[in-house]
N, C-alpha and C positions, 0 to 999 in steps of 0.2 A: 829740795825735791823729795828726799827720803821722808822728811817730817810732814810735809804739807801737800805733796804732789806737785806736778808741774804748774798747775793753775795757782798754787799758793806761792809761787816765786814772784816776788815783787822787788823793786829797787830798795824800798824801805826795809823789807825783811832781810835781804842779803847784806845791806849795809850794816844793819844792827848785829847780825851774826858775825860779820867781819870786824866789828868795832870801828867802823869808819863813818865819816859824815855821809849823809844821804847823797850829797852831790858827787861823791866819788864814783859810784856805780854808773850814774847817768852820764858822767863825763867820759868814761871809757867805753860804755855800751849805749848805742843810740836807742835801743829798744830792749824790752824784756826778752823777746824772741832771740835777739842776738846774744844776750847774756846766757840764756838757756842752752843755745847751740854750742857756745864756747865751753860751758860747763860740761856738756856731753862729750865734747872732743877731749877735754882733759881727763875726765873720768874714764872714758872708753880706752884712751891710750894707756893708762895705768893698768886697766883690766886686761887688755890684750897682752901687755908685757908680762903680767903674772902668768897668764895662760900659756904663752909661748915658752916661758921658762920651764913650766912643768912638762910640756910636750917635748922640749929638748932634753930634759933630764931623763925622761922615760926612754927616748930613743938612744941617747948617747951612753947611758949607764947599763943598757941591755938588761933591764929589769925583767924579772919573771912576771907572768900575768898577775899573780897574787901581790907581788911587790908593787906593780904598776897600779893595781886597784887600791892598795893601801896609801900610796903616795897621792893618788887622785882624791880619794875620800878625805884624807887629812887636810889637803889644801882647800877643798870645797867647804868643809865644816869649820875651818879656821877663819873663813871670810867674815868680817864683821857684818852686823845686820844692815847698817845704813847703806853701804855700797850695794848690797844685794837688792834692797828696796829700790835704790836709785836705778839699778839695772832694769828692773821690771817697769819702773816709771818711764824709762827711756823706750822700752818696747811699746808701751801703751801710747806714748806720744807719737810714735810712728803712725798709728791708726788715724791720727788727726791731721796728717800731712799728705799732700798729693804724692810725694816722693820720699821714701825713707832716707834719713840722713846717712851719709856714707859711713859715719862712725859706727852706727848701729850695725850696718852690714858687715863692717870689718870685725866687730866684736863677735858676731855670730860665726863668721868665717874662722876666727881664732878658736872658738869653741869646737868647731868641726875639725880643725887641725889637731887639737888635743884629743878628740875622739879617735881620729885616724891613728895617732901615735899609740894610744892605749889599745886599740883593736889590733894593731900590728904586733904589739908586744904579746897579745893573746894568741897570735898565730892565725889571724883572719887572712884569708887569701885575697879578699876584696874589701879592705877596711873602709873605703869611701862609701860603700853601699850602706853600711851601718851607722855612718856618722850622724845623720839627722835623728835617727832613733835614739842614739846615745845622748845627743844634746837635749832631746825632748825629755829623756829620763832625768838628766842632771837639773835642767831648769824646772821641771815639774816637781821634783823632790825639794828643790830650794824654796819654791813658792809654798808648798805645803808645810815645810818646816817653819816658815815665817808665820803661817796661820796657826799651826799647832805643833810646836816643838815637843819631841818625845824623849828628850834626855839621851841616855845611853843607847836606846833603841835606834836613834837616828843613824849612828855610825854603823851599827850591825846591819840594819836593813838596807842602807844605801850600798854598803859593801857587797851584800848578797845580790842586790839587783845588778850592780856592775858586773860581778862575776857571771851572773846568768846571761847577760848580754855577750860577754866574752865567749861563753860556751856556745851560744846560738850562732855567732858569726864565725867561730873557729871550726864548726862542723864541716866535714867534707861534703861535696855536692850530693853524693848518694845518700848520706845520712839525712841531710836536709830534705831530700826528695821523699825519703821514707816517712819522715815526720809530717810532711805536707799531706801525704795520704792518710796518716793516722788522724790528723786534725779535721779531715773532712768526714770522718766516720762518727756516727752517734755513739755515746757511751754504752758499754755493755750493761745488761741487766734492766730491770724495770725502772721507769721514770720515777724520780723522787716525788713523794706526796706533797701537794701544796699545803701550806698552812691553812687552817680552817677559815681564818678571817679573810685571806686572799681568795679562797675558793668561793666563799659566800659573796664577796664583792664582785667576783667575775660573773656569778650567776645573776 
C-alpha cells in the first residue's frame, strides 16, 4: 500500500513481497478487498498501540508541557516513512467506501486520545475541544514532511507548533476572549502596498 497505493495491491504483488507462491494469498483471502481490509486491521492495531503507549506515558509520568511536546515530537519523527504513507492511504481509501472501516475510526480516536493527554499535560481546562485541531496539526505536518522533508527544521518547527497549541488551549477563558476581540480588529497603520505586478493584474 505504501509503495503503490491501495489500487496497486494485487495477489501477485503481495505474494512476491512475502516470498510465497501466488496461490497462498488467494487461498487465505477470497478477494483483494478482504486482503486490504485485513492489512488495515493489522497496521491500525499496531499504530493504535504505539499512540496509546505515548498517551499513557504522558499521563502517568506527569510530564511537563515541554517534556510532553518533546516526547510526542520524538515519537512522531521516529515513525518510518512506509507506515506513515500507509496511514494516509488508509484515509484516502475511506473516501472510496460508503462507510469508513472501523479500524480507521479507531486510529483517529487514538490520535485524539493522545491529543487530549498532551493538552491535559499543558494545563488545558477542556482538552477535548482542542483534540481535532491537534490531530490536524500532526497529520498535516506528517503529510508535508513526506512531500518535502526539511531535515533538522522538521523537529524544531513541529515542536514550536505543538507548544503554540498548548499555549492557545491553556489560556484562561478571559484571556481567550481578549484575543478573540483582538483578532476581529484590523491591523494598526496603513495597509501594506501591493506588489506592482499584482496591482497591475488587478487593474
